C-alpha positions, 0 to 999 in steps of 0.5 A: 453415647455415640457421637458424630464428628463435625456439627455436633462436636462444634455445637457441644463446644459452642454451647458451653460459651452460650451458658457462660454468656447467660450467667454473665448477663447483668440481670442474672449476675446481679440476682445471683450476687444480691442473693448469695454474695460474692463468696456465696457466688463462688461456692454456687459456681463450684456446685453448679459445675459439679452438676454440669460435670455429672450430667455429662458423665451420665449423658446417654444422648445428645440432649443430656450432653448439651444440658450438662455443657450449658450448666457447666458453662453457666458455672464458669460464666458466674465465676469469671464475672465474680472472681475478679471483683471478689479478688479486688475487694479483699485485696490490699489496695497496694496489691489489688492490681497484682492479685487481680492480674493473678486471675489471668495468670491462673487461666494461663497456667491452666491452659498450659497444664491442660495442654501438657496433659493432652500432650501426655495423652497423645504420647501415651496413645490415649487420644486416637482418631476415633471421634469419641476419643478425640471429643473426650480429650477436647471436653476434658480440657474445656471442662477443667477450667473453672476460673476462680482467680489467683488462688486456683493455681493449686487447683489447676495442678490438682486438675492436671494430676486428675487428667493423668489419673483418668487417662485410662477411663473411657468416659472421664467427665465425672472426674471433673466434679473434683475441681468443682468440689474444691471450689465449694469447700475452698469457698467455705473458708474464704473471707467475705467481701468487706464492700459487700458486707457494708452494702448489706448493712453489716459494718461490724462483720466487715471490720472483722473481715478486714482485721483477718485480711490485713496486718495493719490498722484497717480503720482508715480503709473501713472509713473509706468503704463506709463513706463511699457506700453512704455517698452512693446510697444517697441516690436511688439505684435502678437499671435506668440509672445504670444505663444512663449518664456517666454509668452508661459511658463507663459501661461502653468503655468496659464493654469496649475493653473486653471486646478488644481483649478478645478481638486483638487476636490472641485467641485466634493464635490459641485456637488456630496457632497449630494450623499456622505453625503447620503452614509455616514449617510444613509439618504436623508436629509443628502444631504440637511445638506451638502448643508448648512454646506458646504456653510457656511464653504466655505463662512467663510473660504474665509474671512481669505484669504482676509486679509492674501493674501497681507500680506503673499503672494499668493503662501504661501496660495496656499502651505498650502491650497494644503497640507490641501486638500491633508491630508483631501482627504487621511483621507476621502479615508482611512476612506471610504475604511475601513468603507464604502465598504458596505451600512452600516458603519462597524466602528460606528459613529466615522467614519461618523463624521471623514469623515464629518470633513475631508470634511469640512476641505477640503472645508476650505483649498480650500476656503482660498487658491486655491479657490481665489489665482488661480484667483489672480495669473493669473490676475497678472502674464501676462504683460499688452500687453498680459494680456487679451489673457493670462487671457482669456486662463487661464479662458478657462482652468478653464471652461474646467476643470469645465466640466470635473469635472462635468462629471468624478467624478460620474463615478469614484464614481460609480466604485471606491467608496471612493478610488476616493479620492486617485486621489484627493490626487495626484492632490493636491500633484501636486497643492503643487509642483506647488505652491512651484515652483511659484514666488511671485507676491504680490509686483507688476505686 
């Protein structure tokens, strides 16, 4: 299929997010999980991803390619809305925060691995200036990230190896059926969620699953799950109830958290960071350096959150994370406004390196805090009977924020330059006040 650069390239990229947003839409997610269960939703996500990859591999026109992109995006939306909740429900209470934070760690590891795979392709000369070749490399990176939680790190490395195997293939999209198949067959051996089994009237099966998952006595934990389910079953569950009273307040908090996670500025760095580095250092190679440095900082800065989240709580990490991002944004805006109004720096090399440290500091603060804590908090804050709807709605907000942050910063950078980062100072100020007002959830659901 012949591809045109420009609008069609942007459309093919954007339509993936649209598919993800549709899958995460609460009625759609609720229907899928109610019918399939959390484990079944993971398996279905892998199977749908295979279908989307297959359509892209066989695409002979733009319509067929867009269909494949929408279906693949639907898969990722289904997985991103289900994986954090599934992980939180099978995790031991004392490790729940760390394991759900591993969801963000897995995404970060995927980003770094696949960016490195792209760098290998560039070095080896497989990504040329030809429109189709550049589009192919871009699609490979986007398609290879079905977000399946902390246990997908092995799959990530397999995806990286797959990128190298397929580097000489003209149209490699079909190869990305492999990660989907790993999800399907891996999902078949995963345990079921005890909370979901209790909600389906299967307490004995829930007990068996807990015995498989825990090394200690599980009777107290099962009794807590049964007690919570009985208390919630005493009232009728409806969409009207979900969208009213305290549940509506929780929904507003969760949607705000996920929107702020996107609008704090991290993905602006991920999408436009190479352009910022090119402006700072006046070199096209600086953008590739940013990809490497940002990826390394991101993945290693996520690790402290794994160990601190269950000791110090979710909200404390979110507070310090927001403060750090706010300070780094202010430093970058100030240095950029004073020293980089023209093509050449007017302040010397210190300004370049100060801006670089500020960017790395921003990524570091995001990684241990708002990067993972947003997912942890939203997976824990809703009562069991509304958890599927609530997490779906918050995940949908994250995808909407992702679409906004992908399109707005380039426009703002073109018009405002480094003053754009003053906007991120404001959004991170909101992140801080949001974290201050949140109750802690580490002690229990």
